[in-house]
N, C-alpha and C positions, 0 to 999 in steps of 0.2 A: 453206185454212189447215190446216197439219198439226197433229195432236194433240201436247201437250207431251211425251208419251212416245215419239212416233214419230221417233226419231233414227236416222240411218244414218251409221256412222263407218267410214271406209276408210283404211287405211294402205298406201302404195305405196313400199316401200323403194327401188325402182329410180329413182323420181323424187324421193325425199326429200320426199314430199308427204302431208299429212293433210287429208282432206276430211270435213266434218261437215255433214249436212243439218240445218239449224237449224229451230226450230219455226215460224219465219216464212217457211219455204220458200226461204231463202237458203242459200248454201253457204259454210261457213267453210273457207278454204284457208290452211294454215300451212306454209310452206316452211322447211327447215333447222331442224327441231325441236330440234336439239342446241345451237343458239345460246344463249349465256348472256347475260342482261341485264347491261349494263355501267353502272357509276356514271357519271353525266353524260349517259347516253343520253336522248333526248327521244322520247316516244311520242305520236303523233298531234299533234305540235307543241304539246302541252299539258302533259304530265306529265314533269317533269325528275327523273330518278332520282338520289337522293342516297346511299343506302346500303342494304345488306341488313339487315333487322331480325331475320330468323330463318328457319329451315327445318324443316319437320316435316310429318308426314302426307303429303299429296299435293303440297303446294306450297311455294314460296318466297315470302316477303313482303318487299317493299321499301318504304322511305320515299321519297316523291316530293313535289315541290312542284307544286301545281296552279296553273298560270298564270292560270286563270280564277276562282280562289277569292278571297275577300276577303283583304286584306293581313294582317289580324290573325290569321288562321288558315288559312294556305295549304297545310297539309300533309295528305296522304292516304296510305293504305297500298294498295299494289298487290300482289295475290296472283296468282302465275303458277304453272303446273304446273312441278314440279321433279323432278330425278333420273330414276329409271326410269319414273315415271308419265308422263313426256312421250311415251313410246312406247306407253303403254297406251291402246287405243282407247276404253275406257269412261271414262278420266280426263277427256277433253274434255267429255263429257256431264256428269260429276259437277261440274266447275267451273261450267259453265253453269247446271246445276240449282241449285247453291248460290246463285248470284247471283239466279236467278229466285225461289227460295224466300225469300231474305233481303230482297229489295227490297220485297216485299209485307208484311213484318213490321215493325211500328212499335211499339217498346216500349223503355223505358229500359234493360232488362236484355238486350237483343239487339243485337249489333253492327250498326251502320247500313251498308248496302250501297247505293252510289250508282249503279253502272253495271257493265255487262259488255260487253266489246268485243274486237276482234281486229285484229291487224295481219298483215303478211306473215310475221312471225317469231314472234309471241306471241299467246296467248289469255290474257286477264287480267280480273280483277275489281277494281273501285275501291271501297275501304271507308274508313270513318272511321279516322283515325290515333289510337291509344290509347297513353298513357304509363302504364307500370306493369309488372306482371309477371303471369304466368299463375298459376292457383291451385295448380298442383303445386309452384311455387317457394315459395308460402306454406306449404304442407304440409311441404316439406323443411326450411324454416326453423323449424318448430315440431314437432320429432320426438316430443314427448310429448303433442301435442295441446293443446287449449285448452278453456276452459269454454264451455258452451252460450251464455251471455250474450255472450261475446267473439265467437264465430263465427256467432251467429245472423244478423246482417245478411248474411253471405256465403251461408249456407244459404237464407235467404229470397229473396235476389236471384236465386240460381240457380233456385229453385223457381218464383218468379213469372215468370221468363223462360220456363221450360218449360211452365208452366200456360198462358201466353198462346199459345205455339206449338201446344199441344194444342187450344186453342179454335179455332185456325185449321185444324184437321183435319190437323196435321202431327206426325209423330214424329221426334225428332232422330236417334235410332238410333246415335249415337256420343258420348253425353255422358260426359265424363271430366274430371279436373282440368286437363289441358293444353288443353281446349277451353273453358275459362272464364278470363276476363281480369279482374284486379283493378286498376283504374286508380289513379293517384296520389291522386285525389279520393275514393277509396272506392267508386266505382261498380263493380258487378258486371256483366260482359258475357258472354253466352253466344255462342260462336263456332262456325264450321265446320258448316254444314248441307249439306256436300257429298254425304252419303249419306242425308240425311233422306228420309222416305217420307210421302206423303199417305195418309190412311186409305182414301180411295176407290181409290187406286193399289194398296194392299195387297190389296183385293178383286180388282182386275184381275190382280195378280201370281199369285193363287191359281188363276186360270183360264188363265194363260199368255198374256195379251194385251199385257203390257208388254214393251218391248224393253230398257229400262234395267235392268241388274242390278248394284246396288252391291256385292253380295257378291263379284262377280268381281274387284273391286279389292283384296280382302283387307283391307278397311278396318275390320273388326270388331275391337274391343279386348277380348280375352278377360277381363281382370280386371273389366270393367264391363258385360259383356254378360250378359243373363239366360239362363236355361236355354232359354227358348222361342226365343231368337235362334239358339242353337246347333242347335236342332231344326228350324230353317227355317220356323217359323210366321210368319204375317203379323205385321208390327210392330204394337205396341200402346203406348199411353201408359204402361202398367205396366212396359214395358221401360225407358223413361226413368226411371221412378220407382225401379226397382231400382238403376240407376246413381247416381241422386241420393242414395239411402240409403247406398250405398257411399262416396260423396264426403263426406256428412255424418259418417259414422263416422270417416273419416280425419281430418277437421277436429277432431273431438272427442278422438281418441286418438293421432293421428300414424301410424296403421297401418291397413292394409286389413282389413276384417272377416274375411276368409277367407285371410289370409296370402298375398294376391295370387294365389290359385288361382282358376281359372275356376269359374263357378257349377256347371257339370255335374260337375266334379271334387269340389267342396265337397259337392254333393248325394250323390255316390256314397260319399264318406267320412263322411257324416252330420256334417259340421263345424258347430259352433255358435259364433257370435260372443260374446265376453265383453261384459258390460255396462259401458259407459263410466262412469267415476266422475261423481257429481254429478247424474245424470239421475233425475228422479222416475219413479214407476211408469208413469204415463200416457205420459211421453216415451219411456221405454225400450220400452214395448209398441208404440208407433207406429214407432219406428226399427226394431225387430226385425221388425215386419210388413213394412216396406219392403224388408227384406233377405230376405224369404221366397223359397223356390225356385219357388213356383207363383203365377201371376197372381191366382188367386182368393183367395189369402191376403194379398195386398198391399192397401193402401188403394185406394179406388176412383179417386181423383184425386190429383194433386200437391197441390192446395189442402187436401184432407183430411189429407194427410201433414203439411203445414205447420201446420195447426190443431192436430194432435195433438202435434207436437214443440215448438211455440212455448213460450217461457218464460211463466210465469203473468203476466197483466197486473195492474198495480197498480189499486187501487180508484180510481174516478173517471176512468179513462182515456177520452179523447175518441175512441177508435178507431171506435165505431159511427157517430159523425158523419162521420168521414173516409170510412168505407165508403159512407155516403149520398151524400157529395160525389162519389165515383167514379161512382155510379149516375146522378146528375144530369148529370155531364159526358158520360157515354156516351149517355144517353138523349136529352138535350135540347140538347147541344152547348155550346160554351164561352160563347157570348153569353148564353144563358139562365142560366148559373151566375154571371156577373159581377154583383155587387151594386153598381151604379154610382149615384153621387149626381147630383143635378140639375145641378150645376155641372161635371160631369166632361167634358162635350163640349170645353171649353176645354183641359183637361189632355190629353185624347186627341189633339186637334189639335196641341198642342205636341209630343207624342211622335212623331206622324207627320212633323212638320217636322224633328225631331231625327234621324230615320232615313229620309231621302228615298230614293225608288226609283232604282235604277241601271238606266237604260233599256237598256243593253247586256247586262244580266244577267237580263232578265225570264224567268221560268220558267213552265211549263205549270200550269194550274189543278189538275191531278191531283197534281202535286208539292206544290203549296201545301196541298192537303188532307192530305197525309201529314205536313207540318210542323204543321198544326193539331192532328192526332191526337197527334203526339209531344208537343206543348206541353201538351195536356190530361193525358197520362199523367205527364209530369214534374211538373206542378202537383199532381196527386193524391199521388204518391209523396213529393214534397218536403214537402207539408203533413203527411203521415203521419210523416215523419222529425222534423218540428218537434214534433208531438204526443208523440213518444217521446223527446224531448230530444236527438236526434242532429243537432245544429246544423251540424256540418261536412258531414255527408252531405246535409242539406237545402240547404246553400249550393251544393254541387256539382250537385244535381239541378235546382235552381231557377235558378242563375245562372252558376256558374264551371266546371262540368264540361265535358269535350270535347263532350258533347251535353247540352243543358239546355233548360228552358222558355224562358228569355230568348233563347238562340241560335236556337231554333225560331221564336219570334215575330219576331226580327230578320231571319231569312231571308225571312219573308213580307213584312215591311215594305219590304225593299230589292229584292225580286224579283217581287212581284205588282203587276200594273197594274190590278187590280180594286179599286175604292174601298171596297166593302163588306168585302171580305176584309182589306184593310189596316186599316180601322177596327176590325174585330174583333180583329186582332192588337195594335193599339195599346191597345185596351181590356184585352186580356190582359196586356200589359206593365204597365198601371196596377194591375190586380189583383195581379200578381206583386209589385209594389213594396209594396202594402199588406199582402200576406202576410209580406214581410220586415219591414215595420214592426211587425206583430203579433208576429213572432218576437223582435224586439228588446225588446218589452214583456214577453213571457214570460220571456226571459232575465233581465231585471231582477228580476222576481218570484222567479226561481229563484236569485238571488244571483250571477249570472255577472258577471265583472269589466267595468269600463268599456271597456277596449281591445277585448274580444271583442264587446261590444254595438256599439261604434263601427264595427267591421269590417262588421257586418250593415247598419247604418244608412247608412254611406258607400257601400257597394257598391250599395245600392238607389238612393241619390241620384245615383250615376253613370248609372243607367239612366233615371231620370226624377225631376224636381224636384217631389215631392209636398209640399204645405205642412205636413202633420202630421209628415213626416219631417224637414223643416227645423227644426220646433219641437223634435223629439226630439234633433236634433244640437246645438241650442243648449243643451238641458238637460244633455247629456253634457259639453259644454264647461264648464258651471258645476260639474259634479260633479268632473271631473278634466281640466283642459285639457292637462296633460302627457301623460296616457295617450292622449287623442284624437289628439294631434299625432304620436304614435308610429305611428299606422296609416297605411299608404301611401296608400290610397284617399282618406282624409280630407285628407292633405297635398296630394295632386293636386288635389282640388276647391278647396282654399284657394288654392294657387299659381295656379290658372287663373282665379281670381276668381269661380267659380261659387258659393262659399260665403263668407260673411263671418264673421270671428271677433271 
């Protein structure tokens, strides 16, 4: 088996042929590299191309229908090499590396990558399809910036994604606003790991043992690259931290901290960023440290940066409990976290019947483990959002987002043929329903309106008919029948006969 870095890429203009020796010792052969993907084209008799979504960096991204996906969510995004990069021998390696790096990353703030494949004409990556806009669009639409309270969820989402990547011993190496996506549901997704570097690879690079050279692609973005990156030093998490600090500054002020000058130029001119309005001394000290020209002057980790920049917490915040929940999930697994009652076996069985396995779509156990990990991450972040009163964000993370805890559990229920795995997923669905039930109760105590609470309750009831939720629905009807009937999910449940009024 060849090493991940042992790639040999050969271009032969006379034969219009590109050959890549892949890590599994197969040969990727791509003929006619100038061929453009056409709308309506079908790849691998599976992906039907519908439209181009965008073009930038090294690739083009297309919307496609996956014929093998569930009917309720059949769309995926296909990323292919585009423009001059089709002819660049290192670009094929970069796209494959992006797929390899991303497929092993399971986090709500990292875009999900499903597959990497090749045909006679195309080398492509299959990713989750996201609706929304990139973060640079958000910045352009807010030229004066916004308060820390307003943009904190965006900064935190970016930071948590990068912090997770660093814990996997990976440096993004090209973090910038255009490589962050903000979905319609408020989810923050970090994209584009095409030139990401592993920390052990950085050591190999210093000794000249790696063949992949991302710098040969010219992919470094000067406005967000640290001085050390310009100097050719091995990548470090502090490089990503510098870029994150630049992005945070732009979100707060609408402008780059060094007037879009590269770090080495800003250092040579001794430029100093102005203090954004509204920041407390602690927050400004942290942000300024993140923008420092030397690694040793920046915070040690992205999490330390987030801790120093975060808005002050209100008294009585349940965040320490949420942090403990995350530790329990990671250390003991989802089943140990579930606080199930004696009579829950019947409810879990009903959930398993509601989402029967699709025998022609059974997936490997390794893939199911990824969905289990994703569900646990979404559950933790969703509960944290509830604790912070961010109910729309919690709804997206737990239930309605393009990727969510429920959708991860549903993938397991419909694609795993292992009884224990399916039971754990059904138990996770039941716990999810109860988390949403508790959210409805918290919203009531916070004085949130009937319609908003009904949206949470009915969304949960669509997932599973939990008795306490049915009682809460009846109470909402008594409180304001008119407001409840205005909620689409509630009307659907009533029209289908699943709920009585």
